DSSP file (Angstrom, degrees, kcal/mol; ACC not computed):
  #  RESIDUE AA STRUCTURE BP1 BP2  ACC     N-H-->O    O-->H-N    N-H-->O    O-->H-N    TCO  KAPPA ALPHA  PHI   PSI    X-CA   Y-CA   Z-CA
    1    1 A X    >         0   0    0      0, 0.0     3,-1.2     0, 0.0    65,-0.0   0.000 360.0 360.0 360.0 125.0    7.2   15.4    4.1
    2    2 A X  T 3   +     0   0    0      1,-0.3     3,-0.2     2,-0.1     0, 0.0   0.771 360.0  37.3 -74.1 -29.0   10.5   16.1    2.4
    3    3 A X  T >> S+     0   0    0      1,-0.2     3,-1.6     2,-0.1     4,-0.6  -0.077  73.9 129.0-113.6  35.5   11.8   12.5    2.1
    4    4 A X  H X>  +     0   0    0     -3,-1.2     4,-2.8     1,-0.3     3,-1.5   0.838  64.0  65.6 -57.7 -35.5    8.5   10.8    1.4
    5    5 A X  H 34 S+     0   0    0      1,-0.3    -1,-0.3     2,-0.2    -2,-0.1   0.716  93.2  62.3 -63.7 -17.7    9.8    8.9   -1.6
    6    6 A X  H <4 S+     0   0    0     -3,-1.6    -1,-0.3     1,-0.1    -2,-0.2   0.814 118.9  25.9 -68.4 -32.5   12.1    7.0    0.7
    7    7 A X  H << S+     0   0    0     -3,-1.5    74,-2.6    -4,-0.6     2,-0.5   0.681 121.5  50.8-105.7 -22.7    8.9    5.6    2.4
    8    8 A X  E  <  +a   81   0A   0     -4,-2.8     2,-0.4    72,-0.2    74,-0.2  -0.983  63.8 179.6-122.7 122.6    6.2    5.7   -0.3
    9    9 A X  E     -a   82   0A   0     72,-2.4    74,-2.3    -2,-0.5     2,-0.4  -0.983  12.1-163.8-130.1 136.1    6.9    4.2   -3.7
   10   10 A X  E     -a   83   0A   0     -2,-0.4     2,-0.4    72,-0.2    74,-0.2  -0.975  14.2-173.9-118.1 131.3    4.6    3.9   -6.7
   11   11 A X  E     -a   84   0A   0     72,-2.5    74,-2.8    -2,-0.4     2,-0.4  -0.931  27.2-118.2-126.0 148.1    5.5    1.5   -9.5
   12   12 A X  E    S-a   85   0A   0     -2,-0.4    74,-0.2    72,-0.2    72,-0.1  -0.728  82.8  -8.1 -81.0 127.9    4.0    0.9  -12.9
   13   13 A X  S    S-     0   0    0     72,-2.8    72,-0.3    -2,-0.4    75,-0.2  -0.219 115.2 -10.8  79.3-170.9    2.8   -2.7  -13.2
   14   14 A X  S    S-     0   0    0     73,-0.4     2,-0.2    70,-0.1    80,-0.2  -0.190  75.9-106.0 -63.8 155.3    3.2   -5.5  -10.7
   15   15 A X        -     0   0    0     78,-2.4     2,-1.3    67,-0.1    78,-0.5  -0.580  11.2-131.7 -89.2 144.0    5.7   -5.2   -7.8
   16   16 A X     >  -     0   0    0     -2,-0.2     4,-2.6     1,-0.2     3,-0.4  -0.711  34.2-175.4 -86.3  80.8    9.0   -6.9   -7.5
   17   17 A X  H  > S+     0   0    0     -2,-1.3     4,-3.0     1,-0.3     5,-0.4   0.886  74.4  47.6 -56.9 -52.0    8.2   -8.0   -4.0
   18   18 A X  H  > S+     0   0    0      1,-0.2     4,-2.0     2,-0.2    -1,-0.3   0.873 113.3  49.4 -60.6 -37.6   11.5   -9.6   -3.0
   19   19 A X  H  > S+     0   0    0     -3,-0.4     4,-2.2     2,-0.2    -1,-0.2   0.929 115.3  43.9 -68.3 -45.1   13.5   -6.6   -4.3
   20   20 A X  H  X S+     0   0    0     -4,-2.6     4,-2.2     2,-0.2    -2,-0.2   0.968 117.3  43.3 -67.3 -52.6   11.3   -4.1   -2.4
   21   21 A X  H  X S+     0   0    0     -4,-3.0     4,-2.6     1,-0.2     5,-0.2   0.876 113.8  51.6 -65.6 -36.9   11.2   -6.0    0.9
   22   22 A X  H  X S+     0   0    0     -4,-2.0     4,-3.0    -5,-0.4    -1,-0.2   0.912 109.4  49.6 -64.8 -40.1   14.9   -6.9    0.7
   23   23 A X  H  X S+     0   0    0     -4,-2.2     4,-1.8    -5,-0.2    -2,-0.2   0.893 111.4  48.3 -70.9 -32.5   15.8   -3.3    0.2
   24   24 A X  H  X S+     0   0    0     -4,-2.2     4,-2.3     2,-0.2     5,-0.2   0.921 113.4  48.1 -68.5 -41.8   13.7   -2.2    3.1
   25   25 A X  H  X S+     0   0    0     -4,-2.6     4,-2.2     1,-0.2    -2,-0.2   0.963 114.8  46.2 -62.6 -49.6   15.2   -5.0    5.4
   26   26 A X  H  < S+     0   0    0     -4,-3.0     4,-0.3     1,-0.2    -1,-0.2   0.830 114.7  47.3 -63.6 -31.1   18.8   -4.0    4.3
   27   27 A X  H  < S+     0   0    0     -4,-1.8    -1,-0.2    -5,-0.2    -2,-0.2   0.878 124.9  27.0 -78.4 -37.5   18.1   -0.3    4.8
   28   28 A X  H ><>S+     0   0    0     -4,-2.3     3,-2.0    -5,-0.1     5,-0.6   0.528  91.5  89.2-105.6  -7.9   16.5   -0.6    8.2
   29   29 A X  T 3<5S+     0   0    0     -4,-2.2     3,-0.4     1,-0.3    -1,-0.1   0.783  94.9  46.8 -66.9 -24.1   17.9   -3.7   10.0
   30   30 A X  T 3 5S+     0   0    0     -4,-0.3    -1,-0.3    -5,-0.2    -2,-0.1   0.252  88.7  87.1 -96.9  11.4   20.8   -1.7   11.4
   31   31 A X  T < 5S-     0   0    0     -3,-2.0    -1,-0.2     2,-0.1    -2,-0.1   0.296 108.4-105.4 -94.1   9.9   18.5    1.1   12.6
   32   32 A X  T   5 +     0   0    0     -3,-0.4     2,-0.5     1,-0.3    -2,-0.1   0.813  68.0 152.0  67.9  34.5   17.8   -0.7   16.0
   33   33 A X      < -     0   0    0     -5,-0.6    69,-0.3     1,-0.1    -1,-0.3  -0.810  34.9-159.6 -86.1 134.6   14.2   -1.7   15.0
   34   34 A X  S    S+     0   0    0     67,-1.0     2,-0.4    -2,-0.5    68,-0.2   0.604  77.5  35.6 -88.1 -14.8   13.3   -4.9   16.9
   35   35 A X  E     -B  101   0A   0     66,-2.0    66,-2.5    68,-0.1     2,-0.4  -0.992  52.5-178.9-148.1 132.9   10.6   -5.7   14.4
   36   36 A X  E     -B  100   0A   0     -2,-0.4     2,-0.5    64,-0.2    64,-0.2  -0.921  20.7-175.3-125.8 101.5   10.2   -5.2   10.7
   37   37 A X  E     -B   99   0A   0     62,-2.7    62,-2.1    -2,-0.4     2,-0.3  -0.861   2.3-167.0-107.2 125.7    6.8   -6.5    9.7
   38   38 A X  E     -B   98   0A   0     -2,-0.5     2,-0.4    60,-0.2    60,-0.3  -0.786  11.4-159.9-111.6 155.2    5.6   -6.7    6.0
   39   39 A X  E     -B   97   0A   0     58,-3.0    58,-2.6    -2,-0.3     2,-0.5  -0.997   9.0-164.2-126.9 132.6    2.3   -7.2    4.4
   40   40 A X  E     -B   96   0A   0     -2,-0.4     2,-0.4    56,-0.2    56,-0.2  -0.985   6.4-153.2-120.5 119.6    2.1   -8.4    0.8
   41   41 A X  E     -B   95   0A   0     54,-3.5    53,-1.0    -2,-0.5    54,-0.9  -0.800  12.8-166.8 -88.2 130.6   -1.1   -8.0   -1.2
   42   42 A X  E     -B   93   0A   0     -2,-0.4     2,-0.4    51,-0.2    51,-0.2  -0.972  24.9-115.7-122.1 134.6   -1.6  -10.5   -4.0
   43   43 A X        -     0   0    0     49,-2.8    48,-3.2    -2,-0.4    49,-0.2  -0.543  34.8-138.9 -71.4 122.2   -4.2  -10.4   -6.7
   44   44 A X        -     0   0    0     -2,-0.4     2,-1.1    46,-0.2     5,-0.1  -0.482  10.7-123.2 -79.7 147.2   -6.6  -13.3   -6.4
   45   45 A X        +     0   0    0     -2,-0.2     2,-0.3    45,-0.1     5,-0.1  -0.799  65.2 122.5 -90.7  98.1   -7.8  -15.3   -9.4
   46   46 A X    >   +     0   0    0     -2,-1.1     3,-1.8     1,-0.1     5,-0.1  -0.978  50.9  29.3-152.3 164.0  -11.6  -15.0   -8.8
   47   47 A X  T 3  S-     0   0    0     -2,-0.3    -1,-0.1     1,-0.3    -2,-0.0   0.766 119.6 -75.0  56.0  28.9  -14.7  -13.8  -10.5
   48   48 A X  T 3  S+     0   0    0      1,-0.2    -1,-0.3     2,-0.1     2,-0.1   0.677  89.7 149.5  57.8  21.0  -13.2  -14.7  -13.8
   49   49 A X    <   -     0   0    0     -3,-1.8    81,-0.2     1,-0.1    -1,-0.2  -0.461  46.5-150.2 -79.0 153.8  -10.9  -11.6  -13.8
   50   50 A X  S    S-     0   0    0     79,-3.6    40,-2.3     1,-0.4     2,-0.3   0.631  70.4 -59.2 -94.3 -17.8   -7.5  -11.7  -15.5
   51   51 A X  E     -DE  89 129B   0     78,-0.7    78,-2.7    38,-0.3    -1,-0.4  -0.972  59.6 -81.2 165.9-167.1   -6.1   -9.2  -12.9
   52   52 A X  E     -DE  88 128B   0     36,-3.0    36,-3.3    -2,-0.3     2,-0.3  -0.890  24.9-151.9-125.7 156.6   -6.7   -5.7  -11.5
   53   53 A X  E     -DE  87 127B   0     74,-2.6    74,-2.7    -2,-0.3     2,-0.4  -0.970  14.6-152.4-130.5 148.7   -5.7   -2.3  -12.7
   54   54 A X  E     -DE  86 126B   0     32,-1.3    32,-3.0    -2,-0.3     2,-0.4  -0.968  13.4-166.6-134.0 134.6   -5.2    0.8  -10.5
   55   55 A X  E     - E   0 125B   0     70,-2.4    70,-2.4    -2,-0.4     2,-0.4  -0.916  18.7-159.4-108.8 144.8   -5.4    4.6  -10.8
   56   56 A X  E     - E   0 124B   0     -2,-0.4     2,-0.9    68,-0.2    68,-0.2  -0.987  17.9-152.9-129.1 133.4   -3.8    6.6   -8.1
   57   57 A X     >  -     0   0    0     66,-2.3     4,-2.2    -2,-0.4     3,-0.3  -0.848  19.7-169.5 -97.4  96.3   -4.5   10.2   -7.0
   58   58 A X  H  > S+     0   0    0     -2,-0.9     4,-3.3     1,-0.2     5,-0.2   0.863  73.7  61.1 -65.7 -39.0   -1.1   11.0   -5.6
   59   59 A X  H  > S+     0   0    0      1,-0.2     4,-1.9     2,-0.2    -1,-0.2   0.925 113.4  38.3 -51.4 -48.2   -1.8   14.4   -3.9
   60   60 A X  H  > S+     0   0    0     -3,-0.3     4,-2.9     2,-0.2    -1,-0.2   0.886 114.6  54.0 -70.3 -39.2   -4.3   12.8   -1.6
   61   61 A X  H  X S+     0   0    0     -4,-2.2     4,-2.8     1,-0.2     5,-0.2   0.935 108.3  50.8 -62.7 -45.1   -2.3    9.6   -1.2
   62   62 A X  H  X S+     0   0    0     -4,-3.3     4,-2.4     2,-0.2    -2,-0.2   0.921 111.0  47.0 -52.3 -49.5    0.7   11.7   -0.1
   63   63 A X  H  X S+     0   0    0     -4,-1.9     4,-1.8    -5,-0.2    -2,-0.2   0.928 113.7  48.9 -64.2 -44.4   -1.3   13.6    2.5
   64   64 A X  H  X S+     0   0    0     -4,-2.9     4,-1.5     1,-0.2    -2,-0.2   0.936 114.0  46.5 -57.6 -48.0   -2.9   10.3    3.8
   65   65 A X  H  X S+     0   0    0     -4,-2.8     4,-2.3     1,-0.2    -1,-0.2   0.859 107.1  56.2 -66.7 -38.2    0.5    8.7    4.0
   66   66 A X  H  X S+     0   0    0     -4,-2.4     4,-2.2    -5,-0.2    -1,-0.2   0.896 106.0  52.7 -60.8 -39.2    2.1   11.7    5.8
   67   67 A X  H  X S+     0   0    0     -4,-1.8     4,-2.2     1,-0.2    -1,-0.2   0.919 109.2  48.7 -61.6 -43.9   -0.5   11.4    8.5
   68   68 A X  H  X S+     0   0    0     -4,-1.5     4,-2.5     1,-0.2    -2,-0.2   0.880 109.1  52.9 -64.7 -39.3    0.3    7.8    9.0
   69   69 A X  H  X S+     0   0    0     -4,-2.3     4,-2.9     2,-0.2    -1,-0.2   0.889 108.8  49.8 -62.9 -39.9    4.0    8.5    9.1
   70   70 A X  H  X S+     0   0    0     -4,-2.2     4,-1.9     2,-0.2    -2,-0.2   0.914 110.3  49.9 -63.2 -43.4    3.4   11.0   11.8
   71   71 A X  H  X S+     0   0    0     -4,-2.2     4,-0.5     2,-0.2    -2,-0.2   0.930 113.2  46.8 -59.8 -46.3    1.3    8.5   13.8
   72   72 A X  H ><>S+     0   0    0     -4,-2.5     5,-2.3     1,-0.2     3,-2.2   0.939 107.9  56.7 -61.2 -48.8    4.1    5.9   13.5
   73   73 A X  H ><5S+     0   0    0     -4,-2.9     3,-2.4     1,-0.3    -1,-0.2   0.866  96.0  63.6 -52.6 -39.6    6.7    8.4   14.5
   74   74 A X  H 3<5S+     0   0    0     -4,-1.9    -1,-0.3     1,-0.3    -2,-0.2   0.766 108.0  42.8 -53.4 -27.0    4.9    9.1   17.7
   75   75 A X  T <<5S-     0   0    0     -3,-2.2    -1,-0.3    -4,-0.5    27,-0.3   0.096 121.6-106.0-105.1  19.4    5.6    5.4   18.5
   76   76 A X  T < 5S+     0   0    0     -3,-2.4    26,-0.5     1,-0.2    -3,-0.2   0.790  86.8 114.4  62.3  29.0    9.2    5.6   17.3
   77   77 A X      < -     0   0    0     -5,-2.3     2,-0.3    24,-0.2    -1,-0.2  -0.626  53.2-144.3-120.2 174.6    8.2    3.5   14.3
   78   78 A X  E     - C   0 100A   0     22,-2.2    22,-2.2    -2,-0.2     2,-0.4  -0.968   7.5-140.2-137.2 157.7    8.0    4.1   10.5
   79   79 A X  E     - C   0  99A   0     -2,-0.3     2,-0.3    20,-0.2    20,-0.2  -0.927  14.2-167.5-116.9 144.1    5.7    3.0    7.8
   80   80 A X  E     + C   0  98A   0     18,-2.8    18,-2.4    -2,-0.4     2,-0.3  -0.962   8.5 177.6-127.9 143.0    6.7    1.9    4.3
   81   81 A X  E     -aC   8  97A   0    -74,-2.6   -72,-2.4    -2,-0.3     2,-0.4  -0.998  15.1-177.1-150.1 143.0    4.5    1.3    1.3
   82   82 A X  E     +aC   9  96A   0     14,-2.8    14,-2.7    -2,-0.3     2,-0.3  -0.997  15.4 179.3-137.2 140.0    4.8    0.4   -2.3
   83   83 A X  E     -aC  10  95A   0    -74,-2.3   -72,-2.5    -2,-0.4     2,-0.3  -0.978  23.7-117.7-142.1 152.3    1.8    0.3   -4.6
   84   84 A X  E     -a   11   0A   0     10,-2.1     2,-0.4    -2,-0.3   -72,-0.2  -0.615  14.6-158.6 -88.2 144.7    1.1   -0.5   -8.3
   85   85 A X  E     +a   12   0A   0    -74,-2.8   -72,-2.8   -72,-0.3     2,-0.2  -0.979  65.8   5.6-116.3 139.6   -0.3    1.9  -10.9
   86   86 A X  E    S-D   54   0B   0    -32,-3.0   -32,-1.3    -2,-0.4     2,-0.3  -0.580 111.3   0.0  86.8-152.9   -1.8    0.2  -14.0
   87   87 A X  E     +D   53   0B   0    -34,-0.2     2,-0.4    -2,-0.2   -73,-0.4  -0.556  49.1 175.7 -90.1 136.2   -2.3   -3.5  -14.6
   88   88 A X  E     -D   52   0B   0    -36,-3.3   -36,-3.0    -2,-0.3    41,-0.1  -0.989  22.3-142.0-133.4 123.3   -1.4   -6.3  -12.2
   89   89 A X  E >   -D   51   0B   0     -2,-0.4     3,-1.5   -38,-0.3   -46,-0.3  -0.320  37.5 -66.4 -87.5 165.1   -2.3   -9.8  -13.2
   90   90 A X  T 3  S+     0   0    0    -40,-2.3   -46,-0.2     1,-0.3    -1,-0.2  -0.120 119.8  18.0 -51.3 143.0   -3.5  -12.7  -11.1
   91   91 A X  T 3  S+     0   0    0    -48,-3.2     2,-0.3     1,-0.3    -1,-0.3   0.626 102.5 109.3  64.5  18.6   -1.0  -14.0   -8.6
   92   92 A X  S <  S-     0   0    0     -3,-1.5   -49,-2.8   -49,-0.2     2,-0.4  -0.808  72.1-109.0-113.3 162.2    1.1  -10.9   -8.8
   93   93 A X  E     +B   42   0A   0    -78,-0.5   -78,-2.4    -2,-0.3   -51,-0.2  -0.730  33.1 169.5 -96.8 136.0    1.5   -8.3   -6.0
   94   94 A X  E    S+     0   0A   0    -53,-1.0   -10,-2.1    -2,-0.4     2,-0.4   0.490  70.8  39.2-112.3 -11.3    0.0   -4.7   -6.2
   95   95 A X  E     +BC  41  83A   0    -54,-0.9   -54,-3.5   -12,-0.2     2,-0.4  -0.969  52.3 171.8-150.2 124.0    0.6   -3.7   -2.6
   96   96 A X  E     +BC  40  82A   0    -14,-2.7   -14,-2.8    -2,-0.4     2,-0.3  -0.999  12.0 174.7-130.4 136.0    3.4   -4.1   -0.1
   97   97 A X  E     -BC  39  81A   0    -58,-2.6   -58,-3.0    -2,-0.4     2,-0.3  -0.970   3.8-176.4-137.6 154.6    3.5   -2.3    3.3
   98   98 A X  E     -BC  38  80A   0    -18,-2.4   -18,-2.8    -2,-0.3     2,-0.4  -0.997  15.5-153.9-151.0 149.0    5.8   -2.5    6.3
   99   99 A X  E     -BC  37  79A   0    -62,-2.1   -62,-2.7    -2,-0.3     2,-0.4  -0.995   8.8-163.2-120.3 132.5    6.2   -1.2    9.8
  100  100 A X  E     +BC  36  78A   0    -22,-2.2   -22,-2.2    -2,-0.4     2,-0.3  -0.969  24.0 156.5-114.2 133.9    9.5   -0.9   11.4
  101  101 A X  E     -B   35   0A   0    -66,-2.5   -66,-2.0    -2,-0.4   -67,-1.0  -0.994  51.2-126.0-153.4 147.2    9.5   -0.5   15.2
  102  102 A X  S    S+     0   0    0    -26,-0.5     2,-0.4   -69,-0.3    -1,-0.1   0.847 100.9  55.1 -62.5 -31.9   11.6   -1.0   18.2
  103  103 A X  S  > S-     0   0    0      1,-0.1     4,-1.7   -69,-0.1     5,-0.1  -0.854  74.0-145.1-109.0 135.7    8.8   -3.0   19.8
  104  104 A X  H  > S+     0   0    0     -2,-0.4     4,-2.8     1,-0.2     5,-0.2   0.952 100.2  54.2 -60.7 -50.5    7.1   -6.0   18.2
  105  105 A X  H  > S+     0   0    0      1,-0.3     4,-2.6     2,-0.2     5,-0.3   0.910 107.4  50.7 -54.3 -49.4    3.7   -5.2   19.6
  106  106 A X  H  > S+     0   0    0      1,-0.2     4,-2.5     2,-0.2    -1,-0.3   0.917 112.3  47.3 -53.5 -49.1    3.7   -1.6   18.2
  107  107 A X  H  X S+     0   0    0     -4,-1.7     4,-2.2     1,-0.2    -1,-0.2   0.881 111.5  50.5 -62.6 -43.3    4.7   -3.0   14.7
  108  108 A X  H  X S+     0   0    0     -4,-2.8     4,-1.4     2,-0.2    -1,-0.2   0.885 115.2  42.5 -60.3 -44.5    1.9   -5.7   14.9
  109  109 A X  H  X S+     0   0    0     -4,-2.6     4,-2.2    -5,-0.2    -2,-0.2   0.886 114.6  50.4 -73.0 -38.6   -0.8   -3.2   15.8
  110  110 A X  H  X S+     0   0    0     -4,-2.5     4,-2.7    -5,-0.3     5,-0.2   0.861 108.1  51.6 -68.7 -37.0    0.4   -0.5   13.3
  111  111 A X  H  X S+     0   0    0     -4,-2.2     4,-2.3     2,-0.2     5,-0.2   0.923 110.7  48.9 -69.6 -38.8    0.5   -2.8   10.3
  112  112 A X  H  X S+     0   0    0     -4,-1.4     4,-2.1     1,-0.2     5,-0.2   0.948 115.6  42.7 -62.5 -49.8   -3.0   -4.0   11.0
  113  113 A X  H  X S+     0   0    0     -4,-2.2     4,-2.4     1,-0.2     5,-0.2   0.895 114.3  51.7 -63.7 -40.1   -4.4   -0.5   11.4
  114  114 A X  H  X S+     0   0    0     -4,-2.7     4,-2.5     2,-0.2    -1,-0.2   0.921 111.3  45.6 -64.4 -45.9   -2.4    0.8    8.4
  115  115 A X  H  X S+     0   0    0     -4,-2.3     4,-2.0    -5,-0.2    -1,-0.2   0.906 114.6  47.7 -66.6 -40.8   -3.6   -1.9    6.0
  116  116 A X  H  X S+     0   0    0     -4,-2.1     4,-1.4    -5,-0.2    -2,-0.2   0.921 114.8  46.2 -68.7 -41.1   -7.2   -1.6    7.1
  117  117 A X  H  X>S+     0   0    0     -4,-2.4     4,-3.3    -5,-0.2     5,-0.6   0.875 108.2  57.0 -69.2 -37.0   -7.1    2.2    6.8
  118  118 A X  H  X5S+     0   0    0     -4,-2.5     4,-1.9    -5,-0.2    -1,-0.2   0.957 106.4  48.9 -54.6 -52.3   -5.4    1.9    3.5
  119  119 A X  H  <5S+     0   0    0     -4,-2.0    -1,-0.2     1,-0.2    -2,-0.2   0.823 119.8  39.0 -58.0 -33.4   -8.3   -0.2    2.1
  120  120 A X  H  <5S+     0   0    0     -4,-1.4    -1,-0.2    -5,-0.1    -2,-0.2   0.808 130.8  17.4 -87.9 -31.3  -10.8    2.3    3.4
  121  121 A X  H  <5S+     0   0    0     -4,-3.3    -3,-0.2    -5,-0.1    -2,-0.2   0.652  84.5 110.1-121.4 -20.2   -9.2    5.7    2.8
  122  122 A X  S  <<S-     0   0    0     -4,-1.9     2,-2.2    -5,-0.6   -61,-0.1  -0.366  70.0-123.1 -65.8 137.2   -6.4    5.6    0.2
  123  123 A X        +     0   0    0    -66,-0.2   -66,-2.3   -65,-0.1     2,-0.5  -0.415  66.4 128.0 -80.6  66.8   -7.3    7.3   -3.1
  124  124 A X  E     -E   56   0B   0     -2,-2.2     2,-0.4   -68,-0.2   -68,-0.2  -0.989  46.6-150.8-125.6 122.3   -6.6    4.3   -5.3
  125  125 A X  E     -E   55   0B   0    -70,-2.4   -70,-2.4    -2,-0.5     2,-0.4  -0.814   9.7-148.1-104.1 136.5   -9.2    3.2   -7.7
  126  126 A X  E     -E   54   0B   0     -2,-0.4    11,-2.2   -72,-0.2     2,-0.4  -0.806  13.7-176.5-109.1 134.7   -9.5   -0.5   -8.7
  127  127 A X  E     -EF  53 136B   0    -74,-2.7   -74,-2.6    -2,-0.4     2,-0.3  -0.966  23.2-128.5-124.7 143.2  -10.6   -1.9  -12.0
  128  128 A X  E     -EF  52 135B   0      7,-3.0     7,-2.9    -2,-0.4     2,-0.7  -0.684  18.2-134.9 -78.4 145.0  -11.1   -5.6  -12.9
  129  129 A X  E     +EF  51 134B   0    -78,-2.7   -79,-3.6    -2,-0.3   -78,-0.7  -0.923  35.0 167.6-100.9 111.8   -9.4   -6.7  -16.1
  130  130 A X  E >  S- F   0 133B   0      3,-2.6     3,-1.9    -2,-0.7   -81,-0.1  -0.995  70.9  -9.7-130.4 126.2  -12.0   -8.8  -17.9
  131  131 A X  T 3  S-     0   0    0     -2,-0.4    -1,-0.1     1,-0.3     3,-0.1   0.865 128.9 -59.3  51.8  39.7  -11.4   -9.8  -21.6
  132  132 A X  T 3  S+     0   0    0      1,-0.2     2,-0.3    -3,-0.0    -1,-0.3   0.598 115.8 115.2  67.3  12.7   -8.4   -7.3  -21.6
  133  133 A X  E <   -F  130   0B   0     -3,-1.9    -3,-2.6     2,-0.0     2,-0.5  -0.878  69.8-119.5-113.6 147.3  -10.7   -4.4  -20.7
  134  134 A X  E     -F  129   0B   0     -2,-0.3     2,-0.5    -5,-0.2    -5,-0.2  -0.730  30.2-175.0 -81.6 126.5  -10.7   -2.3  -17.5
  135  135 A X  E     -F  128   0B   0     -7,-2.9    -7,-3.0    -2,-0.5   -82,-0.1  -0.981  30.5-115.6-122.7 117.5  -14.1   -2.6  -15.7
  136  136 A X  E     -F  127   0B   0     -2,-0.5     2,-1.4    -9,-0.2    -9,-0.2  -0.289  18.8-140.3 -59.7 133.6  -14.5   -0.4  -12.6
  137  137 A X    >   +     0   0    0    -11,-2.2     3,-1.3     1,-0.2   -11,-0.2  -0.532  39.0 158.1 -93.6  64.8  -14.9   -2.5   -9.5
  138  138 A X  G >   +     0   0    0     -2,-1.4     3,-1.6     1,-0.3    -1,-0.2   0.847  66.8  60.3 -60.6 -37.4  -17.6   -0.5   -7.8
  139  139 A X  G 3  S+     0   0    0      1,-0.3    -1,-0.3    -3,-0.2    -2,-0.1   0.678 111.7  41.4 -67.5 -16.0  -18.9   -3.2   -5.6
  140  140 A X  G <  S+     0   0    0     -3,-1.3     2,-0.3   -14,-0.1    -1,-0.3   0.128  97.2 101.2-111.2  18.4  -15.4   -3.5   -4.0
  141  141 A X    <   -     0   0    0     -3,-1.6     2,-0.4    -5,-0.1   -16,-0.1  -0.745  58.5-147.3-107.9 152.0  -14.7    0.3   -3.8
  142  142 A X        -     0   0    0     -2,-0.3     2,-0.1   -23,-0.2    -2,-0.0  -0.974  21.4-118.6-120.5 129.7  -15.1    2.5   -0.8
  143  143 A X        -     0   0    0     -2,-0.4     2,-0.5     8,-0.1     8,-0.2  -0.394  28.3-126.8 -65.9 139.1  -16.1    6.2   -0.9
  144  144 A X    >   -     0   0    0      6,-0.3     3,-2.2    -2,-0.1     4,-0.1  -0.774  29.5-110.5 -92.7 127.5  -13.4    8.5    0.4
  145  145 A X  T 3  S+     0   0    0     -2,-0.5    -1,-0.1     1,-0.3     0, 0.0  -0.340  99.0   6.9 -59.4 125.3  -14.7   10.8    3.1
  146  146 A X  T 3  S+     0   0    0     -2,-0.1    -1,-0.3     2,-0.1     4,-0.0   0.591  90.9 122.7  81.9   8.8  -14.9   14.4    1.9
  147  147 A X    X   -     0   0    0     -3,-2.2     3,-2.6     1,-0.2    -2,-0.1   0.396  48.9-165.8 -88.4   6.2  -13.9   13.5   -1.7
  148  148 A X  G >  S+     0   0    0      1,-0.3     3,-1.6     2,-0.2    -1,-0.2  -0.257  76.1  14.1  54.7-116.0  -17.0   15.1   -3.2
  149  149 A X  G 3  S+     0   0    0      1,-0.3    -1,-0.3     2,-0.2    -2,-0.1   0.719 127.0  60.7 -66.9 -19.3  -17.3   13.9   -6.8
  150  150 A X  G <         0   0    0     -3,-2.6    -6,-0.3     1,-0.2    -1,-0.3   0.626 360.0 360.0 -83.0  -9.6  -14.7   11.2   -6.1
  151  151 A X    <         0   0    0     -3,-1.6    -1,-0.2    -8,-0.2    -2,-0.2   0.472 360.0 360.0 -91.1 360.0  -16.9    9.6   -3.4
């Protein structure tokens, strides 16, 4: 996808949620979309972690995202996503997604499917930050189908 960076953004550290979502709203509100639905993921303070840290394998992420953009385009919609690379501390955001669609129902259904598939398939590895160390969160990780050694 030639203009993927318009739709998929990777940031180092926590996300500036208001800046990201406001830029999406300002960019797409005049595009005749009847619905712009966002999802913001926030790192929870649990299990005595200080935060989470993320590694991303961008070639697979790009391919996964392109398939979602094609699926959305078939419904005259678009998907948008921002994700963190590196450390994100408790009560900060690591993930923001949005669907823009002419129809409310399409946007509601797509955002749910997109977020759930992201959790299951996106090549993003999560680590707990405990005592300022990265500890692989294997118990909360999902194997990626066909990823071989990565699964």
